[in-house]
One Martini backbone bead per residue (centre of mass of N, CA, C, O) as a GRO file, in nm:
protein
  257
    1UNK     BB    1   0.060   0.060  -0.024
    2UNK     BB    2   0.285   0.267   0.021
    3UNK     BB    3   0.425   0.234  -0.249
    4UNK     BB    4   0.185   0.299  -0.434
    5UNK     BB    5   0.123   0.578  -0.326
    6UNK     BB    6   0.413   0.712  -0.352
    7UNK     BB    7   0.402   0.599  -0.677
    8UNK     BB    8   0.131   0.672  -0.819
    9UNK     BB    9   0.021   0.389  -0.907
   10UNK     BB   10   0.263   0.178  -0.997
   11UNK     BB   11   0.190  -0.126  -1.123
   12UNK     BB   12   0.444  -0.200  -1.277
   13UNK     BB   13   0.648  -0.156  -1.044
   14UNK     BB   14   0.485  -0.369  -0.856
   15UNK     BB   15   0.618  -0.630  -1.001
   16UNK     BB   16   0.832  -0.607  -0.817
   17UNK     BB   17   0.978  -0.745  -0.573
   18UNK     BB   18   0.924  -0.630  -0.266
   19UNK     BB   19   1.213  -0.665  -0.122
   20UNK     BB   20   1.354  -0.479  -0.337
   21UNK     BB   21   1.162  -0.206  -0.296
   22UNK     BB   22   1.102  -0.314   0.028
   23UNK     BB   23   1.314  -0.363   0.246
   24UNK     BB   24   1.437  -0.572   0.513
   25UNK     BB   25   1.638  -0.473   0.757
   26UNK     BB   26   1.651  -0.749   0.949
   27UNK     BB   27   1.731  -0.996   0.776
   28UNK     BB   28   2.055  -1.041   0.825
   29UNK     BB   29   1.995  -1.093   1.149
   30UNK     BB   30   1.821  -1.380   1.130
   31UNK     BB   31   2.047  -1.513   0.939
   32UNK     BB   32   2.302  -1.759   0.846
   33UNK     BB   33   2.442  -1.738   0.539
   34UNK     BB   34   2.735  -1.834   0.561
   35UNK     BB   35   2.665  -2.125   0.643
   36UNK     BB   36   2.515  -2.196   0.383
   37UNK     BB   37   2.757  -2.165   0.187
   38UNK     BB   38   2.919  -2.396   0.322
   39UNK     BB   39   2.698  -2.628   0.290
   40UNK     BB   40   2.583  -2.475   0.008
   41UNK     BB   41   2.734  -2.365  -0.275
   42UNK     BB   42   2.447  -2.307  -0.443
   43UNK     BB   43   2.366  -2.090  -0.270
   44UNK     BB   44   2.104  -1.833  -0.351
   45UNK     BB   45   2.073  -1.484  -0.270
   46UNK     BB   46   2.002  -1.176  -0.242
   47UNK     BB   47   2.129  -0.883  -0.110
   48UNK     BB   48   1.855  -0.797   0.040
   49UNK     BB   49   1.914  -1.049   0.233
   50UNK     BB   50   2.219  -1.096   0.320
   51UNK     BB   51   2.255  -0.748   0.311
   52UNK     BB   52   2.035  -0.523   0.401
   53UNK     BB   53   2.193  -0.280   0.506
   54UNK     BB   54   2.371  -0.234   0.258
   55UNK     BB   55   2.150  -0.213   0.048
   56UNK     BB   56   2.010   0.036   0.175
   57UNK     BB   57   2.264   0.230   0.193
   58UNK     BB   58   2.292   0.215  -0.147
   59UNK     BB   59   2.053   0.364  -0.204
   60UNK     BB   60   1.970   0.637  -0.455
   61UNK     BB   61   1.678   0.647  -0.364
   62UNK     BB   62   1.394   0.640  -0.247
   63UNK     BB   63   1.312   0.496   0.067
   64UNK     BB   64   1.183   0.168   0.154
   65UNK     BB   65   1.131   0.047   0.494
   66UNK     BB   66   1.136  -0.250   0.669
   67UNK     BB   67   1.036  -0.315   1.023
   68UNK     BB   68   1.047  -0.475   1.367
   69UNK     BB   69   1.160  -0.259   1.522
   70UNK     BB   70   1.190  -0.073   1.775
   71UNK     BB   71   1.230   0.249   1.838
   72UNK     BB   72   1.493   0.205   2.030
   73UNK     BB   73   1.649   0.052   1.759
   74UNK     BB   74   1.660   0.278   1.591
   75UNK     BB   75   1.787   0.519   1.454
   76UNK     BB   76   1.843   0.814   1.609
   77UNK     BB   77   1.704   1.000   1.391
   78UNK     BB   78   1.433   0.848   1.426
   79UNK     BB   79   1.384   0.880   1.730
   80UNK     BB   80   1.406   1.218   1.698
   81UNK     BB   81   1.294   1.321   1.419
   82UNK     BB   82   1.533   1.468   1.224
   83UNK     BB   83   1.461   1.359   0.915
   84UNK     BB   84   1.147   1.343   0.829
   85UNK     BB   85   1.067   1.074   0.827
   86UNK     BB   86   0.834   0.831   0.757
   87UNK     BB   87   0.609   0.660   0.987
   88UNK     BB   88   0.454   0.334   0.957
   89UNK     BB   89   0.231   0.181   1.185
   90UNK     BB   90   0.137  -0.164   1.254
   91UNK     BB   91  -0.125  -0.305   1.430
   92UNK     BB   92  -0.232  -0.597   1.631
   93UNK     BB   93  -0.390  -0.817   1.772
   94UNK     BB   94  -0.230  -1.031   1.983
   95UNK     BB   95  -0.384  -1.293   1.919
   96UNK     BB   96  -0.350  -1.280   1.610
   97UNK     BB   97  -0.046  -1.250   1.614
   98UNK     BB   98   0.013  -1.522   1.744
   99UNK     BB   99  -0.111  -1.702   1.528
  100UNK     BB  100   0.056  -1.598   1.290
  101UNK     BB  101   0.340  -1.654   1.419
  102UNK     BB  102   0.308  -1.954   1.454
  103UNK     BB  103   0.288  -2.024   1.151
  104UNK     BB  104   0.550  -1.889   1.070
  105UNK     BB  105   0.740  -2.062   1.256
  106UNK     BB  106   0.667  -2.330   1.127
  107UNK     BB  107   0.756  -2.258   0.832
  108UNK     BB  108   1.050  -2.070   0.892
  109UNK     BB  109   1.168  -2.153   1.211
  110UNK     BB  110   1.117  -2.459   1.324
  111UNK     BB  111   0.864  -2.495   1.484
  112UNK     BB  112   0.744  -2.785   1.710
  113UNK     BB  113   0.552  -2.691   1.897
  114UNK     BB  114   0.285  -2.598   2.059
  115UNK     BB  115   0.045  -2.357   2.094
  116UNK     BB  116   0.039  -2.315   2.402
  117UNK     BB  117   0.342  -2.261   2.427
  118UNK     BB  118   0.351  -2.019   2.240
  119UNK     BB  119   0.163  -1.839   2.407
  120UNK     BB  120   0.349  -1.825   2.653
  121UNK     BB  121   0.586  -1.695   2.505
  122UNK     BB  122   0.437  -1.444   2.412
  123UNK     BB  123   0.313  -1.339   2.707
  124UNK     BB  124   0.641  -1.350   2.807
  125UNK     BB  125   0.844  -1.226   2.607
  126UNK     BB  126   1.013  -1.494   2.434
  127UNK     BB  127   1.026  -1.362   2.151
  128UNK     BB  128   1.078  -1.237   1.873
  129UNK     BB  129   1.024  -0.886   1.911
  130UNK     BB  130   1.024  -0.851   2.188
  131UNK     BB  131   0.806  -0.669   2.347
  132UNK     BB  132   0.497  -0.613   2.247
  133UNK     BB  133   0.375  -0.362   2.409
  134UNK     BB  134   0.622  -0.181   2.403
  135UNK     BB  135   0.627  -0.157   2.099
  136UNK     BB  136   0.347  -0.028   2.057
  137UNK     BB  137   0.358   0.212   2.275
  138UNK     BB  138   0.585   0.376   2.152
  139UNK     BB  139   0.412   0.456   1.898
  140UNK     BB  140   0.154   0.552   2.034
  141UNK     BB  141   0.298   0.804   2.169
  142UNK     BB  142   0.337   0.913   1.845
  143UNK     BB  143   0.048   0.961   1.702
  144UNK     BB  144   0.080   1.300   1.689
  145UNK     BB  145   0.298   1.283   1.501
  146UNK     BB  146   0.352   1.407   1.178
  147UNK     BB  147   0.564   1.142   1.117
  148UNK     BB  148   0.319   0.957   1.225
  149UNK     BB  149   0.145   0.646   1.147
  150UNK     BB  150  -0.128   0.486   1.308
  151UNK     BB  151  -0.220   0.151   1.250
  152UNK     BB  152  -0.478  -0.097   1.183
  153UNK     BB  153  -0.555  -0.401   1.067
  154UNK     BB  154  -0.864  -0.397   1.120
  155UNK     BB  155  -0.919  -0.144   0.941
  156UNK     BB  156  -0.835  -0.273   0.675
  157UNK     BB  157  -1.058  -0.495   0.680
  158UNK     BB  158  -1.308  -0.300   0.714
  159UNK     BB  159  -1.167  -0.015   0.557
  160UNK     BB  160  -0.949   0.030   0.316
  161UNK     BB  161  -1.012   0.301   0.173
  162UNK     BB  162  -0.971   0.476   0.428
  163UNK     BB  163  -0.673   0.398   0.470
  164UNK     BB  164  -0.573   0.499   0.202
  165UNK     BB  165  -0.653   0.797   0.242
  166UNK     BB  166  -0.491   0.841   0.503
  167UNK     BB  167  -0.213   0.768   0.383
  168UNK     BB  168  -0.211   0.969   0.153
  169UNK     BB  169  -0.227   1.224   0.326
  170UNK     BB  170   0.039   1.168   0.482
  171UNK     BB  171   0.198   1.163   0.182
  172UNK     BB  172   0.064   1.389  -0.010
  173UNK     BB  173  -0.192   1.245  -0.138
  174UNK     BB  174  -0.435   1.212  -0.421
  175UNK     BB  175  -0.745   1.035  -0.496
  176UNK     BB  176  -0.974   0.891  -0.655
  177UNK     BB  177  -1.225   0.671  -0.619
  178UNK     BB  178  -1.130   0.486  -0.845
  179UNK     BB  179  -0.837   0.458  -0.746
  180UNK     BB  180  -0.904   0.346  -0.467
  181UNK     BB  181  -1.059   0.097  -0.564
  182UNK     BB  182  -0.827  -0.034  -0.721
  183UNK     BB  183  -0.628  -0.052  -0.485
  184UNK     BB  184  -0.805  -0.224  -0.299
  185UNK     BB  185  -0.803  -0.468  -0.488
  186UNK     BB  186  -0.493  -0.502  -0.501
  187UNK     BB  187  -0.488  -0.525  -0.160
  188UNK     BB  188  -0.624  -0.763  -0.126
  189UNK     BB  189  -0.577  -1.064   0.005
  190UNK     BB  190  -0.643  -1.232  -0.245
  191UNK     BB  191  -0.458  -1.079  -0.440
  192UNK     BB  192  -0.189  -1.105  -0.281
  193UNK     BB  193  -0.180  -1.419  -0.260
  194UNK     BB  194  -0.158  -1.430  -0.597
  195UNK     BB  195   0.103  -1.239  -0.573
  196UNK     BB  196   0.444  -1.287  -0.631
  197UNK     BB  197   0.545  -0.993  -0.549
  198UNK     BB  198   0.403  -1.032  -0.227
  199UNK     BB  199   0.370  -1.352  -0.109
  200UNK     BB  200   0.660  -1.502  -0.060
  201UNK     BB  201   0.696  -1.772  -0.223
  202UNK     BB  202   0.995  -1.755  -0.312
  203UNK     BB  203   1.098  -1.794  -0.021
  204UNK     BB  204   0.974  -2.069   0.035
  205UNK     BB  205   1.108  -2.215  -0.205
  206UNK     BB  206   1.401  -2.178  -0.114
  207UNK     BB  207   1.373  -2.326   0.156
  208UNK     BB  208   1.288  -2.596   0.025
  209UNK     BB  209   1.527  -2.645  -0.165
  210UNK     BB  210   1.731  -2.636   0.112
  211UNK     BB  211   1.590  -2.774   0.359
  212UNK     BB  212   1.472  -2.547   0.583
  213UNK     BB  213   1.187  -2.684   0.548
  214UNK     BB  214   0.885  -2.900   0.630
  215UNK     BB  215   0.649  -2.724   0.624
  216UNK     BB  216   0.344  -2.675   0.507
  217UNK     BB  217   0.273  -2.370   0.321
  218UNK     BB  218   0.197  -2.020   0.354
  219UNK     BB  219   0.266  -1.700   0.413
  220UNK     BB  220  -0.022  -1.645   0.319
  221UNK     BB  221  -0.310  -1.744   0.473
  222UNK     BB  222  -0.590  -1.558   0.587
  223UNK     BB  223  -0.618  -1.255   0.717
  224UNK     BB  224  -0.783  -1.259   0.968
  225UNK     BB  225  -1.030  -1.171   1.209
  226UNK     BB  226  -1.048  -1.373   1.500
  227UNK     BB  227  -0.892  -1.657   1.482
  228UNK     BB  228  -0.837  -1.715   1.788
  229UNK     BB  229  -1.121  -1.842   1.855
  230UNK     BB  230  -1.025  -2.131   1.710
  231UNK     BB  231  -0.750  -2.184   1.915
  232UNK     BB  232  -0.819  -2.078   2.191
  233UNK     BB  233  -0.848  -2.107   2.508
  234UNK     BB  234  -1.004  -1.973   2.771
  235UNK     BB  235  -0.744  -1.948   2.938
  236UNK     BB  236  -0.571  -1.801   2.726
  237UNK     BB  237  -0.756  -1.560   2.688
  238UNK     BB  238  -0.738  -1.460   2.981
  239UNK     BB  239  -0.432  -1.416   2.980
  240UNK     BB  240  -0.423  -1.209   2.754
  241UNK     BB  241  -0.619  -1.000   2.873
  242UNK     BB  242  -0.466  -0.943   3.135
  243UNK     BB  243  -0.202  -0.858   3.005
  244UNK     BB  244  -0.313  -0.626   2.830
  245UNK     BB  245  -0.452  -0.455   3.047
  246UNK     BB  246  -0.191  -0.398   3.208
  247UNK     BB  247  -0.023  -0.264   2.975
  248UNK     BB  248  -0.249  -0.030   2.878
  249UNK     BB  249  -0.269   0.114   3.127
  250UNK     BB  250  -0.294   0.468   3.077
  251UNK     BB  251  -0.258   0.501   2.743
  252UNK     BB  252  -0.543   0.490   2.560
  253UNK     BB  253  -0.551   0.208   2.458
  254UNK     BB  254  -0.757   0.019   2.228
  255UNK     BB  255  -0.894  -0.270   2.176
  256UNK     BB  256  -0.935  -0.488   1.896
  257UNK     BB  257  -1.116  -0.780   1.916
   0.00000   0.00000   0.00000
């Protein structure tokens, strides 16, 4: 969405694989690619994966950067907002986030434990990119900063055109209703899941090729809101709710779903 809006709905340009035009800053810190080259000499992945920091630092055009890092670990100039770079932060209900991350870790991280154990790890802040609520609330505290746009995944599912218009205004862009409608269709979960430029299936295929994963599945799974209701036990739901209520108390943050 951000790339399409900022690039004036360049659908042709959007055919380029997303990680190449919107690289993931954290990528090269998550996997030991040097070990892979030693074990499998024919192993080959692009520079924006093996050394994402170097790839991003050498981009000589306007940069679009994805990261899961908390505000406190971003470059200092981003933390103090002295660059005037725009930050768009997307949060999601922690229970749905947990379900999504569980399937992600099964597919790409080699997680073999059960779901209940994963839930305990999640709400005890023992997983990668934890602590969850501290991460969210750091950016929530900046929601009125003119260089920060705080979005919710649930709002995208409920009314994507409104989120498109809100994001466009934040980026200084304006589109007709017809253009917004077309972009909303392009960005629908069903459309994105079928679009190899954004569905990360090439990444899954590379991992399978080199026997890095055994679990069958797709990177984009269901994209639903409230899927946790079908997976979590009443006890787990109560634990998540108590944990969330304690964390957001006094922040003004309201949970959705």
